[in-house]
N, C-alpha and C positions, 0 to 999 in steps of 0.2 A: 280299109280298117287303118287307122290313123296308127304312127309310129312314135306319135309323141306321148310322152310320159305323163301319165294319169294318177294321181292322187285321189282316192276317195274317203275321206273321214266318215265312218261307220257312226251314227248317233250311239253314244254311253259305248263305244267297242273299238274296235281297233281301225289302224291305217292300213286301207286295200290299194295296194301300188300296183298298177301296168302298163305293162310296155318299156320294163326298166332291164337293158341289156348290158346291164353291169353291176354289182352292190356288193359294199362289202361290210364286217360286222368286225371291230376293235382289230384292224387292218388285214383280216383275211377276209379273201373274196368266198361270197355266199352263191352255192349254186342254185341257179334259177331256171325254175320249172311253173312256169304260168304266171300265176299274180302274186303278189309276197302281203302275207297278211302279220302287218308287227304291232305290237303292243302298246296301248297308252297309258291302261292303267299302272303299269310300275312292278305288278306282282305277279307277272309269268313267269312261272317255272322254266320255262323254255327261251328266255329271253334270246334275242331280242324277238321273238315271235310269239303271235299271242297262244293263248292256251285255252281262253275263255275266264280264268279269273276274273275278267270286268263285271261277269255277272254275280260272281262270289261276294264280293267286296263290294257294290252296288257304286261301282264308278261314274261319274259325271262327265260328259266329256266337252261340256260347255262351262265357259266361267261367266259367273253369276255378274260379276260388276269388271269389264275388261277396260283396261287402261285406256285413256283417250289419245287419240292420235296427236303429236305433237310435233309437227316439222319443224327442223331449224334448218334455214337457209345460208350459206356461206357464201360469198360475191365475192369472187376473183379478178383478174384483169381478164383472162379469155375461158375460165370455168366455173359454172356455178354446181357447189355440192347441193347434196340435201339428205338427210339424218331423221328417222322415222324412229324414236324413242320404243315406240309401242311394240317394233317388230324387234329390237336388237334382243341378242342374247348375253352381251357382256363376256365375248372371250380377248376382246381388246386389240385385233389385229390392225385398226384402224390408230395406233400410238403413232405413226410416223406422220399422220397428217398435220398436224400442227405447225412441223418445222416446215415442210414443205407447203402448206398455203403461206408462211413467210417469205419463202423464197419465191413463191409464184407474184405476191404482191410487190417486191420488190423485183420484178423484173425478169426472173430468170426463165429462160423461155423451154427448158426442159422439165420443170418444174411440173406440169400439168401432166404430160403423159404419166408424171411416176404417182400425181393426184390417183389417177385412172387406173392404173396398176395395183394401188390400195386397196382403192375401192372394189376392184374387182375380188380381192380376197376375202370380202365381208359373208362368212357364211349365210348371214340370216338374210342376207337383200334389205337391211336396215338404210346401206349408206347407195345413195346413184348421184349420177351427174349429167349435164348438160353442156354441149358449149356453147360460149358467148358468140362465138367467131364461126367463119364461114368453115373455118378446118374440119377436115371429116372428122369423124369419131370411130376407134378405132373399136372391132367386134372384140368379145370379151370372153376369152377362151373358157372352155366347160371344165371342171376338173376332169381327174383319171379316172372317177367311176361316176354313174349315175346318182345311184344312192350309197350315201357312207355313213353308216351307223356307228356312233361312239361309243365305245364301253367306257359305262357311268353316266352316258350322256345321250345330247337328241340326235336326232337322223337329219344330216344333210343333205337335202337335194340339190344338183350340183349342174343341171342340163333344164333346159326349156321344159315347164310341165304348165299342166290343167290340174285347178282344183277345184272340188264341188263348194267351196267357201268363200267368201270372199278377199280377194288380196287386200291387204294393207297400202296405205294410199304411197305412193312413189317407192313400193317396192320392189326390187327388181323380178326378171320373170325367169330366170336362172338360177336363182338362191334363194332357198329357205330352211330355214331349222326349224322340226318340228318335236313337239314335247310325245317322250314317250315313256315320264315317270310318275305323270298324272298331278304333278305339284302345279303346273302353271297356272297363272293367273290370268292366262290369253292364250287360253287352247283355241284352234290344236298347236299354235304356234309356241316354240322354245321360250323361256325367258330367264333360265340360268337357274331356274330352283332346286334342280336336280344335284347341285352339289351339296344342298343340305342333307341328302336322304342317303342314309347311310347303310352301306352294303350293295347299294344298287348298281346293277350290272347292265 
């Protein structure tokens, strides 16, 4: 049996996560005993876990008109970056990239490593990169926990994982943000719409 994290999107139901060796909710560690079932409809009275409310509210677990892939490519001297807007959940950890890209284009040899570091903090995996030289690409470390459930927000996957729905183009394989408020237009991925849901936990 594989130890790799597995995310199973149950149609019109919760997320089933198997193989997580660590998880937290609102910064507090969760006790893991087998598989985890996280609410996707945003109506559970036992957040972040599923309590069957999706059946009562008629939750639809897919989006009728998901956004189209839009890959933006930036060309540096030694590094190329990719941004998939469809995957982004808009937490703006990427703000330093503008200045770092200017430094890299100006010949700053240290800027590429800093760009890679910023990209590794992108929780959704919307940002990725590849080196344009033969220089070895450093490994990106995983987060402190496999699953980080943000109170009032998304589920963050922070380790290599498998999922039973197609990944987005150029999406990192060890980063993802999954919707649990039920409002995303790009289910099962988070698009930040939980910010508009009052009293969401």
